[in-house]
C-alpha positions, 0 to 999 in steps of 0.5 A: 341831863348833863351836870352843867345843864342842871346847874343853869336849870337849877340856878334859873328856878331857885332865882325866879322862885326867890324873885318872885317871893322876895318881890311880894316883901315890898310890892304893896308899898306904893299901892298902899295909898290905893289899898288905905281907900279901897279897903278903908283901912287905918294906918295899923291896918296898911302895917299889917298888909307889910308886916303880916307877910314879913313876920310869918315869913321870918318866924317860919324861916327856920321851919322851912329849912328844916322841913326840907331837910327831914323831907327833901328839899325839892318836895317842900321847895315845889310845896313852898311854891304852890302854898305862896301861890295859892295865898296870892289868889287869895290876897288879890280877892280879898274883899276887907283889909283883914282878909287881905293882911290874912292872905298876906300872913299865908304867903308869909308861910309859903314863902319862909318855905321856899326861900331858904331852899333856894340857897340850899338848893343853889350851894349844892349844884353849883362848883366849889370854885363857882360859889362866890358868883353864884352866891353873889348873883342869888345875893343880887336877885335877892335885893334886886327884888326888895329894890324894885318892888315899889316900882313893880307895885306901882307899874301894876297898880296904875295899869290894872289895879291893886288886885293885880300885884298879887294875880300875877305870882299866880301864873309864874307859880303853876309855871315853876312847880313842874320845872322844879319838881322834873329838873332839881335834884332832891337832897336832904340834911341831916335828919331831926326832929323838928323843933315845935316848942321852939317855934312856938315860943318864938311865934308868939314872942315876936307877934306880942312885940310887933303887935305892942309897936303897931299897937302903941299910938292908937290906944297910948304906950302907957295902955294895958294892952301895950304894956302887956304885948311888949313885956309878955313878947319880951318874956316869951322870947327870952324863953325861946332862948333858953329853950334853944339852949337846953333842947338837942334839936334847936330850930336855932342854935345858939352856939351859931352866935360865938361864931364873930362872923355869923354874930355880926352879919346878922347884927348888921343885917337886922340893921339894914332892913330895919331902915330900908324897909321902914324909910321905903315903907314911908317913902313911897307914900310921901310921894303920892300923898304929899306931892300928888304922884300917881303909884306909877310915878311915885314908883319911878321916882324911886328908880334911881335907888331901886335899879343900883343892884341891876348894874352893881351886885353882878360886880359887888359879888365877883369882887367879894372873894377877892376884897372881902365881903364884910369890906363890901358890906361895911361900905354899902350900909355906910351909902345906906346911911348917908343917903337916908340921911340925906334925905332925912335932912332935906325933905319938905312937903315942896322938896324939888324931885332934882334935890333927892336923885342924889340921895337916893343913887348912893342909897342904892349903890349902898343897897347892891354892895350889900346884897351881893356879899352877904349870903356867901359870908354867912355861909363861910362860917358854917358847916355845909350840912349846916348851910341850911339852918345858916340861911334860915337864921341870916333870912329870918333876922334880916325879915324881922329887921323890916318888920321892926323897922315898918312897926318903929318908924311908922309909930314914930310918923304917926306920933310927931306926924300924920296923913292930915296935911302935906307939912304933918306927914313931913313932920312925922317922915323926918324923925322916922327917916333920921332913926332910920339912917342911925340904925343902918350906920351902927350895921356898917360899924357891925359889918367892918367889925367881921373878922377879915381872915378866911378860914375853913370851918373845923370838923370838931366845931365849925363855929368856934370864936375866931 
């Protein structure tokens, strides 16, 4: 097999795997009203249908990258696809909301192994002069998968049933496993021990915080359960940071954050996913619960937002090396914030669809401008052998943004509104989306503050402060 052919195979396999895994972030959103009725789920159960996946996905991303570096990236990539495929079948067969949420958590584990390895496998296979274009396409594919999740979910639910959202992963996973084993080149990163204490502290701390956010409205924000959960989670996260500062083999080296490019890119990613995930979680339900559309009709109405990465992301990826990825990211986040703020300002139970098309277009363009360059900007701040950790950290942080976005905006929604009527739904939707827009705006400022000069990491310390 020639080098060019192997590169093409690597791009195709990693792109399909990334698309499959990333699609499941939001593919359930347009199915949530159907799942709520079919499985008699509460709002908290629906939150965990999204967050069980994104939380395990986020927490274990760095461990997935470390396992690949130690035992072989091709081997772990194939195992991760197998685990994700099996969990997808389990989700399709789930008889209750609890079983569905458990299967989604296992899906997240498989996704956490696959996602960072798609980037390191692709980066190693592509010539340096084409790296910006290849990683831009990689980012565009990931962004597209997130963006069209509601449309795919709506189409499948309307045409078949919500279970088929998960059944569709099974044949694709069964095809990808042998293709990956046959056509990918095995590689490893720097040999190091796994940071199991760090993994335990991060998992426990983040779970405690998310549990408190999800349970706040049902049991009361001043209740012992919620206060204990939030405080204990914050304390354990602080212990995680202290442990990472002192251990010789950290899962997330704190020195990464001394680099302004790395730190600010991750801040902007956190806020982008916070606003986007939380808003889509609610808007996908708005079209069905308030305006009476089917899941497919709801997905189609979000299409002006979700289709933009198809057209804009490849162009943005090609331009990122010329005009600076941070500028594209900043502009994209600003457009996303404007679009979300516009939606919040005009939302009403009887809002005509024509009123929301323009802000959807603006948000979609912004999403594409952000997704295309972000991977290249992150990887430019570290040494080649640290790309796995850097990729895992960026993906983990933006997934955590999604977790907190769904948890916080759903809490705001349930505090001010609910499902009792269209007016009650909009009463909760409006302040929630305003908060999402504001935080995405802060993300734009962070992206524009990223240093514009390009530099190569020094041999002694690739992550010194510019």
